[in-house]
Gaussian input, Z-matrix of N, CA and C with variables (Angstrom, degrees):
# hf/3-21g

backbone

0 1
 N
 C     1     B1
 C     2     B2     1     A1
 N     3     B3     2     A2     1     D1
 C     4     B4     3     A3     2     D2
 C     5     B5     4     A4     3     D3
 N     6     B6     5     A5     4     D4
 C     7     B7     6     A6     5     D5
 C     8     B8     7     A7     6     D6
 N     9     B9     8     A8     7     D7
 C    10    B10     9     A9     8     D8
 C    11    B11    10    A10     9     D9
 N    12    B12    11    A11    10    D10
 C    13    B13    12    A12    11    D11
 C    14    B14    13    A13    12    D12
 N    15    B15    14    A14    13    D13
 C    16    B16    15    A15    14    D14
 C    17    B17    16    A16    15    D15
 N    18    B18    17    A17    16    D16
 C    19    B19    18    A18    17    D17
 C    20    B20    19    A19    18    D18
 N    21    B21    20    A20    19    D19
 C    22    B22    21    A21    20    D20
 C    23    B23    22    A22    21    D21
 N    24    B24    23    A23    22    D22
 C    25    B25    24    A24    23    D23
 C    26    B26    25    A25    24    D24
 N    27    B27    26    A26    25    D25
 C    28    B28    27    A27    26    D26
 C    29    B29    28    A28    27    D27
 N    30    B30    29    A29    28    D28
 C    31    B31    30    A30    29    D29
 C    32    B32    31    A31    30    D30
 N    33    B33    32    A32    31    D31
 C    34    B34    33    A33    32    D32
 C    35    B35    34    A34    33    D33
 N    36    B36    35    A35    34    D34
 C    37    B37    36    A36    35    D35
 C    38    B38    37    A37    36    D36
 N    39    B39    38    A38    37    D37
 C    40    B40    39    A39    38    D38
 C    41    B41    40    A40    39    D39
 N    42    B42    41    A41    40    D40
 C    43    B43    42    A42    41    D41
 C    44    B44    43    A43    42    D42
 N    45    B45    44    A44    43    D43
 C    46    B46    45    A45    44    D44
 C    47    B47    46    A46    45    D45
 N    48    B48    47    A47    46    D46
 C    49    B49    48    A48    47    D47
 C    50    B50    49    A49    48    D48
 N    51    B51    50    A50    49    D49
 C    52    B52    51    A51    50    D50
 C    53    B53    52    A52    51    D51
 N    54    B54    53    A53    52    D52
 C    55    B55    54    A54    53    D53
 C    56    B56    55    A55    54    D54
 N    57    B57    56    A56    55    D55
 C    58    B58    57    A57    56    D56
 C    59    B59    58    A58    57    D57
 N    60    B60    59    A59    58    D58
 C    61    B61    60    A60    59    D59
 C    62    B62    61    A61    60    D60
 N    63    B63    62    A62    61    D61
 C    64    B64    63    A63    62    D62
 C    65    B65    64    A64    63    D63
 N    66    B66    65    A65    64    D64
 C    67    B67    66    A66    65    D65
 C    68    B68    67    A67    66    D66
 N    69    B69    68    A68    67    D67
 C    70    B70    69    A69    68    D68
 C    71    B71    70    A70    69    D69
 N    72    B72    71    A71    70    D70
 C    73    B73    72    A72    71    D71
 C    74    B74    73    A73    72    D72
 N    75    B75    74    A74    73    D73
 C    76    B76    75    A75    74    D74
 C    77    B77    76    A76    75    D75
 N    78    B78    77    A77    76    D76
 C    79    B79    78    A78    77    D77
 C    80    B80    79    A79    78    D78
 N    81    B81    80    A80    79    D79
 C    82    B82    81    A81    80    D80
 C    83    B83    82    A82    81    D81
 N    84    B84    83    A83    82    D82
 C    85    B85    84    A84    83    D83
 C    86    B86    85    A85    84    D84
 N    87    B87    86    A86    85    D85
 C    88    B88    87    A87    86    D86
 C    89    B89    88    A88    87    D87
 N    90    B90    89    A89    88    D88
 C    91    B91    90    A90    89    D89
 C    92    B92    91    A91    90    D90
 N    93    B93    92    A92    91    D91
 C    94    B94    93    A93    92    D92
 C    95    B95    94    A94    93    D93
 N    96    B96    95    A95    94    D94
 C    97    B97    96    A96    95    D95
 C    98    B98    97    A97    96    D96
 N    99    B99    98    A98    97    D97
 C   100   B100    99    A99    98    D98
 C   101   B101   100   A100    99    D99
 N   102   B102   101   A101   100   D100
 C   103   B103   102   A102   101   D101
 C   104   B104   103   A103   102   D102
 N   105   B105   104   A104   103   D103
 C   106   B106   105   A105   104   D104
 C   107   B107   106   A106   105   D105
 N   108   B108   107   A107   106   D106
 C   109   B109   108   A108   107   D107
 C   110   B110   109   A109   108   D108
 N   111   B111   110   A110   109   D109
 C   112   B112   111   A111   110   D110
 C   113   B113   112   A112   111   D111
 N   114   B114   113   A113   112   D112
 C   115   B115   114   A114   113   D113
 C   116   B116   115   A115   114   D114
 N   117   B117   116   A116   115   D115
 C   118   B118   117   A117   116   D116
 C   119   B119   118   A118   117   D117
 N   120   B120   119   A119   118   D118
 C   121   B121   120   A120   119   D119
 C   122   B122   121   A121   120   D120
 N   123   B123   122   A122   121   D121
 C   124   B124   123   A123   122   D122
 C   125   B125   124   A124   123   D123
 N   126   B126   125   A125   124   D124
 C   127   B127   126   A126   125   D125
 C   128   B128   127   A127   126   D126
 N   129   B129   128   A128   127   D127
 C   130   B130   129   A129   128   D128
 C   131   B131   130   A130   129   D129
 N   132   B132   131   A131   130   D130
 C   133   B133   132   A132   131   D131
 C   134   B134   133   A133   132   D132
 N   135   B135   134   A134   133   D133
 C   136   B136   135   A135   134   D134
 C   137   B137   136   A136   135   D135
 N   138   B138   137   A137   136   D136
 C   139   B139   138   A138   137   D137
 C   140   B140   139   A139   138   D138
 N   141   B141   140   A140   139   D139
 C   142   B142   141   A141   140   D140
 C   143   B143   142   A142   141   D141
 N   144   B144   143   A143   142   D142
 C   145   B145   144   A144   143   D143
 C   146   B146   145   A145   144   D144
 N   147   B147   146   A146   145   D145
 C   148   B148   147   A147   146   D146
 C   149   B149   148   A148   147   D147
 N   150   B150   149   A149   148   D148
 C   151   B151   150   A150   149   D149
 C   152   B152   151   A151   150   D150
 N   153   B153   152   A152   151   D151
 C   154   B154   153   A153   152   D152
 C   155   B155   154   A154   153   D153
 N   156   B156   155   A155   154   D154
 C   157   B157   156   A156   155   D155
 C   158   B158   157   A157   156   D156
 N   159   B159   158   A158   157   D157
 C   160   B160   159   A159   158   D158
 C   161   B161   160   A160   159   D159
 N   162   B162   161   A161   160   D160
 C   163   B163   162   A162   161   D161
 C   164   B164   163   A163   162   D162
 N   165   B165   164   A164   163   D163
 C   166   B166   165   A165   164   D164
 C   167   B167   166   A166   165   D165
 N   168   B168   167   A167   166   D166
 C   169   B169   168   A168   167   D167
 C   170   B170   169   A169   168   D168
 N   171   B171   170   A170   169   D169
 C   172   B172   171   A171   170   D170
 C   173   B173   172   A172   171   D171
 N   174   B174   173   A173   172   D172
 C   175   B175   174   A174   173   D173
 C   176   B176   175   A175   174   D174
 N   177   B177   176   A176   175   D175
 C   178   B178   177   A177   176   D176
 C   179   B179   178   A178   177   D177
 N   180   B180   179   A179   178   D178
 C   181   B181   180   A180   179   D179
 C   182   B182   181   A181   180   D180
 N   183   B183   182   A182   181   D181
 C   184   B184   183   A183   182   D182
 C   185   B185   184   A184   183   D183
 N   186   B186   185   A185   184   D184
 C   187   B187   186   A186   185   D185
 C   188   B188   187   A187   186   D186
 N   189   B189   188   A188   187   D187
 C   190   B190   189   A189   188   D188
 C   191   B191   190   A190   189   D189
 N   192   B192   191   A191   190   D190
 C   193   B193   192   A192   191   D191
 C   194   B194   193   A193   192   D192
 N   195   B195   194   A194   193   D193
 C   196   B196   195   A195   194   D194
 C   197   B197   196   A196   195   D195
 N   198   B198   197   A197   196   D196
 C   199   B199   198   A198   197   D197
 C   200   B200   199   A199   198   D198
 N   201   B201   200   A200   199   D199
 C   202   B202   201   A201   200   D200
 C   203   B203   202   A202   201   D201
 N   204   B204   203   A203   202   D202
 C   205   B205   204   A204   203   D203
 C   206   B206   205   A205   204   D204
 N   207   B207   206   A206   205   D205
 C   208   B208   207   A207   206   D206
 C   209   B209   208   A208   207   D207
 N   210   B210   209   A209   208   D208
 C   211   B211   210   A210   209   D209
 C   212   B212   211   A211   210   D210
 N   213   B213   212   A212   211   D211
 C   214   B214   213   A213   212   D212
 C   215   B215   214   A214   213   D213
 N   216   B216   215   A215   214   D214
 C   217   B217   216   A216   215   D215
 C   218   B218   217   A217   216   D216
 N   219   B219   218   A218   217   D217
 C   220   B220   219   A219   218   D218
 C   221   B221   220   A220   219   D219
 N   222   B222   221   A221   220   D220
 C   223   B223   222   A222   221   D221
 C   224   B224   223   A223   222   D222

   B1=1.4209
   B2=1.5224
   B3=1.3045
   B4=1.4201
   B5=1.5110
   B6=1.3274
   B7=1.4565
   B8=1.4806
   B9=1.3353
   B10=1.4329
   B11=1.5246
   B12=1.3472
   B13=1.4798
   B14=1.5192
   B15=1.3255
   B16=1.4458
   B17=1.5493
   B18=1.2673
   B19=1.5031
   B20=1.5483
   B21=1.2948
   B22=1.4500
   B23=1.4899
   B24=1.3020
   B25=1.4568
   B26=1.4911
   B27=1.2995
   B28=1.4938
   B29=1.5249
   B30=1.3351
   B31=1.4783
   B32=1.5282
   B33=1.2698
   B34=1.4865
   B35=1.5576
   B36=1.2887
   B37=1.4683
   B38=1.5369
   B39=1.3436
   B40=1.4589
   B41=1.5392
   B42=1.3171
   B43=1.4961
   B44=1.5306
   B45=1.2996
   B46=1.4804
   B47=1.5361
   B48=1.3420
   B49=1.4939
   B50=1.4773
   B51=1.3514
   B52=1.4344
   B53=1.4992
   B54=1.3347
   B55=1.4592
   B56=1.5204
   B57=1.2807
   B58=1.4483
   B59=1.5056
   B60=1.3340
   B61=1.4934
   B62=1.5254
   B63=1.3328
   B64=1.4399
   B65=1.5292
   B66=1.3228
   B67=1.4766
   B68=1.5341
   B69=1.3391
   B70=1.4497
   B71=1.5665
   B72=1.3504
   B73=1.4623
   B74=1.5294
   B75=1.3030
   B76=1.4902
   B77=1.5394
   B78=1.3141
   B79=1.4561
   B80=1.5423
   B81=1.3149
   B82=1.4712
   B83=1.5296
   B84=1.2900
   B85=1.4975
   B86=1.4800
   B87=1.3411
   B88=1.4687
   B89=1.5006
   B90=1.3544
   B91=1.4703
   B92=1.5275
   B93=1.3554
   B94=1.4996
   B95=1.5347
   B96=1.3300
   B97=1.4531
   B98=1.5288
   B99=1.3223
   B100=1.4891
   B101=1.5014
   B102=1.3328
   B103=1.4784
   B104=1.5567
   B105=1.3070
   B106=1.4718
   B107=1.5488
   B108=1.3492
   B109=1.4479
   B110=1.5452
   B111=1.3053
   B112=1.4811
   B113=1.5222
   B114=1.2948
   B115=1.4574
   B116=1.5034
   B117=1.3197
   B118=1.4783
   B119=1.5029
   B120=1.3274
   B121=1.4634
   B122=1.5214
   B123=1.3469
   B124=1.4733
   B125=1.5115
   B126=1.3033
   B127=1.4576
   B128=1.5602
   B129=1.3047
   B130=1.4803
   B131=1.5025
   B132=1.3218
   B133=1.4318
   B134=1.5219
   B135=1.3167
   B136=1.4483
   B137=1.5280
   B138=1.3045
   B139=1.4558
   B140=1.5261
   B141=1.3229
   B142=1.4354
   B143=1.5322
   B144=1.3339
   B145=1.4649
   B146=1.5101
   B147=1.3133
   B148=1.4870
   B149=1.4885
   B150=1.2892
   B151=1.4356
   B152=1.5097
   B153=1.2968
   B154=1.4421
   B155=1.5316
   B156=1.3116
   B157=1.4988
   B158=1.5319
   B159=1.2853
   B160=1.4564
   B161=1.5353
   B162=1.3284
   B163=1.4720
   B164=1.5336
   B165=1.3251
   B166=1.4414
   B167=1.5159
   B168=1.3372
   B169=1.4488
   B170=1.5320
   B171=1.3184
   B172=1.4688
   B173=1.5478
   B174=1.3098
   B175=1.4648
   B176=1.5344
   B177=1.3280
   B178=1.4730
   B179=1.4992
   B180=1.3416
   B181=1.4723
   B182=1.5208
   B183=1.3241
   B184=1.4564
   B185=1.5292
   B186=1.3568
   B187=1.4679
   B188=1.4864
   B189=1.3222
   B190=1.4496
   B191=1.5417
   B192=1.3180
   B193=1.4832
   B194=1.5303
   B195=1.3301
   B196=1.4699
   B197=1.5621
   B198=1.2965
   B199=1.4698
   B200=1.5086
   B201=1.3226
   B202=1.4504
   B203=1.4980
   B204=1.3497
   B205=1.4720
   B206=1.5271
   B207=1.3304
   B208=1.4505
   B209=1.5659
   B210=1.2816
   B211=1.5015
   B212=1.5050
   B213=1.3050
   B214=1.4796
   B215=1.4825
   B216=1.3288
   B217=1.4692
   B218=1.5335
   B219=1.3472
   B220=1.4593
   B221=1.5340
   B222=1.3174
   B223=1.4931
   B224=1.4843
   A1=110.33
   A2=117.97
   A3=120.68
   A4=111.02
   A5=117.00
   A6=119.66
   A7=113.13
   A8=118.71
   A9=122.45
   A10=112.67
   A11=114.99
   A12=118.37
   A13=110.88
   A14=118.79
   A15=122.29
   A16=111.72
   A17=116.70
   A18=119.73
   A19=110.01
   A20=113.42
   A21=120.38
   A22=115.46
   A23=117.78
   A24=122.02
   A25=110.56
   A26=116.31
   A27=119.68
   A28=112.63
   A29=115.71
   A30=120.64
   A31=110.98
   A32=117.52
   A33=120.79
   A34=110.10
   A35=114.86
   A36=121.07
   A37=110.32
   A38=114.02
   A39=117.94
   A40=111.96
   A41=114.86
   A42=119.33
   A43=111.07
   A44=115.66
   A45=119.35
   A46=113.27
   A47=113.85
   A48=118.40
   A49=112.56
   A50=117.39
   A51=121.48
   A52=112.30
   A53=116.78
   A54=122.56
   A55=109.72
   A56=116.73
   A57=122.07
   A58=114.02
   A59=116.20
   A60=123.08
   A61=108.29
   A62=115.20
   A63=120.91
   A64=111.27
   A65=116.41
   A66=119.94
   A67=113.75
   A68=116.60
   A69=119.49
   A70=111.58
   A71=116.60
   A72=120.02
   A73=109.97
   A74=117.03
   A75=121.18
   A76=109.11
   A77=118.26
   A78=122.30
   A79=110.64
   A80=116.61
   A81=122.77
   A82=109.21
   A83=118.56
   A84=120.11
   A85=114.17
   A86=116.65
   A87=120.81
   A88=110.62
   A89=116.37
   A90=120.59
   A91=111.14
   A92=116.16
   A93=119.86
   A94=109.59
   A95=117.56
   A96=120.50
   A97=111.31
   A98=115.99
   A99=118.96
   A100=111.47
   A101=117.70
   A102=121.10
   A103=110.66
   A104=116.17
   A105=121.12
   A106=110.99
   A107=115.98
   A108=120.85
   A109=110.71
   A110=115.98
   A111=119.91
   A112=111.04
   A113=118.26
   A114=122.62
   A115=110.40
   A116=118.36
   A117=121.32
   A118=112.71
   A119=116.12
   A120=118.91
   A121=111.65
   A122=115.90
   A123=118.94
   A124=109.97
   A125=119.55
   A126=123.60
   A127=108.66
   A128=118.23
   A129=120.89
   A130=111.66
   A131=118.27
   A132=121.87
   A133=110.87
   A134=117.12
   A135=119.67
   A136=112.74
   A137=116.58
   A138=120.26
   A139=112.64
   A140=118.20
   A141=123.86
   A142=115.93
   A143=115.66
   A144=117.03
   A145=114.03
   A146=117.89
   A147=121.49
   A148=110.72
   A149=121.61
   A150=124.47
   A151=110.41
   A152=117.95
   A153=120.29
   A154=111.85
   A155=116.66
   A156=120.87
   A157=110.62
   A158=117.60
   A159=120.64
   A160=109.28
   A161=114.12
   A162=117.62
   A163=111.94
   A164=117.25
   A165=120.53
   A166=110.31
   A167=116.12
   A168=122.68
   A169=107.84
   A170=117.22
   A171=121.60
   A172=110.49
   A173=115.75
   A174=121.73
   A175=109.83
   A176=119.51
   A177=122.57
   A178=111.88
   A179=116.43
   A180=122.11
   A181=110.23
   A182=114.66
   A183=121.77
   A184=111.12
   A185=114.92
   A186=119.06
   A187=111.11
   A188=118.17
   A189=123.59
   A190=110.63
   A191=115.46
   A192=118.94
   A193=110.74
   A194=117.37
   A195=121.16
   A196=107.88
   A197=116.33
   A198=119.79
   A199=111.42
   A200=117.27
   A201=121.64
   A202=110.79
   A203=117.65
   A204=120.62
   A205=111.41
   A206=116.24
   A207=119.41
   A208=110.45
   A209=114.59
   A210=120.87
   A211=109.00
   A212=117.91
   A213=119.43
   A214=114.23
   A215=116.13
   A216=120.13
   A217=109.12
   A218=116.98
   A219=122.39
   A220=109.37
   A221=116.01
   A222=120.28
   A223=109.27
   D1=-44.88
   D2=-179.72
   D3=-69.82
   D4=-43.62
   D5=177.14
   D6=-58.34
   D7=-43.81
   D8=-179.09
   D9=-63.62
   D10=-31.64
   D11=177.99
   D12=-75.63
   D13=-33.18
   D14=-175.77
   D15=-83.47
   D16=-42.85
   D17=-176.44
   D18=-68.41
   D19=136.58
   D20=176.07
   D21=81.62
   D22=13.25
   D23=177.60
   D24=-109.36
   D25=148.79
   D26=177.74
   D27=-89.41
   D28=-11.51
   D29=178.26
   D30=-78.03
   D31=157.58
   D32=177.14
   D33=-71.90
   D34=158.97
   D35=176.70
   D36=-58.02
   D37=-42.68
   D38=-178.55
   D39=-60.34
   D40=-39.33
   D41=178.22
   D42=-70.76
   D43=-45.38
   D44=-176.33
   D45=-61.26
   D46=-42.46
   D47=-176.69
   D48=-98.25
   D49=4.34
   D50=179.45
   D51=54.81
   D52=50.08
   D53=-179.83
   D54=-83.25
   D55=147.21
   D56=179.66
   D57=-82.06
   D58=-37.66
   D59=-176.31
   D60=-133.15
   D61=157.78
   D62=177.39
   D63=-63.82
   D64=-31.23
   D65=179.43
   D66=-70.87
   D67=-16.02
   D68=178.33
   D69=-63.87
   D70=-34.22
   D71=176.95
   D72=-63.33
   D73=-43.03
   D74=179.65
   D75=-62.76
   D76=-42.48
   D77=177.15
   D78=-61.42
   D79=-42.72
   D80=-178.06
   D81=-65.89
   D82=-45.08
   D83=177.49
   D84=-63.85
   D85=-36.56
   D86=176.45
   D87=-65.73
   D88=-39.67
   D89=178.94
   D90=-66.08
   D91=-38.32
   D92=178.76
   D93=-66.23
   D94=-38.53
   D95=178.23
   D96=-64.39
   D97=-40.86
   D98=179.25
   D99=-65.45
   D100=-41.00
   D101=177.97
   D102=-65.34
   D103=-39.32
   D104=177.71
   D105=-62.48
   D106=-46.16
   D107=177.86
   D108=-62.26
   D109=-42.60
   D110=177.88
   D111=-60.98
   D112=-42.03
   D113=-179.69
   D114=-64.24
   D115=-39.63
   D116=176.46
   D117=-65.51
   D118=-40.99
   D119=-179.26
   D120=-67.09
   D121=-38.20
   D122=176.98
   D123=-66.73
   D124=-42.13
   D125=-179.61
   D126=-63.55
   D127=-37.86
   D128=177.67
   D129=-63.12
   D130=-43.53
   D131=178.28
   D132=-66.97
   D133=-38.37
   D134=175.32
   D135=-62.98
   D136=-35.57
   D137=-179.44
   D138=-76.20
   D139=-44.25
   D140=-172.16
   D141=-108.26
   D142=-9.19
   D143=-176.68
   D144=74.27
   D145=-175.33
   D146=-178.96
   D147=-71.18
   D148=-22.44
   D149=-179.12
   D150=-71.13
   D151=-32.74
   D152=179.13
   D153=80.30
   D154=172.11
   D155=179.88
   D156=-83.67
   D157=58.25
   D158=-176.29
   D159=-130.02
   D160=157.18
   D161=179.64
   D162=-89.05
   D163=-2.89
   D164=-178.01
   D165=-101.19
   D166=143.26
   D167=177.36
   D168=-99.90
   D169=75.05
   D170=-171.51
   D171=-105.69
   D172=124.45
   D173=-179.04
   D174=-65.47
   D175=-35.34
   D176=179.02
   D177=-61.93
   D178=-42.02
   D179=178.49
   D180=-62.77
   D181=-48.50
   D182=178.89
   D183=-56.99
   D184=-41.56
   D185=178.13
   D186=-62.50
   D187=-46.14
   D188=-179.65
   D189=-61.91
   D190=-42.92
   D191=179.58
   D192=-65.49
   D193=-39.69
   D194=-179.76
   D195=-67.92
   D196=-46.73
   D197=178.74
   D198=-59.57
   D199=-41.07
   D200=177.22
   D201=-63.97
   D202=-45.15
   D203=179.24
   D204=-59.99
   D205=-44.61
   D206=-179.74
   D207=-63.81
   D208=-41.01
   D209=179.70
   D210=-65.09
   D211=-46.69
   D212=179.61
   D213=-67.20
   D214=-32.00
   D215=177.43
   D216=-67.16
   D217=-39.67
   D218=176.26
   D219=-59.39
   D220=-45.57
   D221=-178.35
   D222=-62.57

């Protein structure tokens, strides 16, 4: 949604998104990256489950995948 608003416009990003400071754009892009990473992690768990795409049945890996899933869901 943000990219579609910004691309193809002659106005600056700050004007288009009504940002207060130049650093706000950097904050916004970092937030978009975090949400994208979280979406990929959730999709991976949906595809492979807590066991993951591994040949080992390791409780530690399952714990990390579950912790990651809960963290990404929170984000």
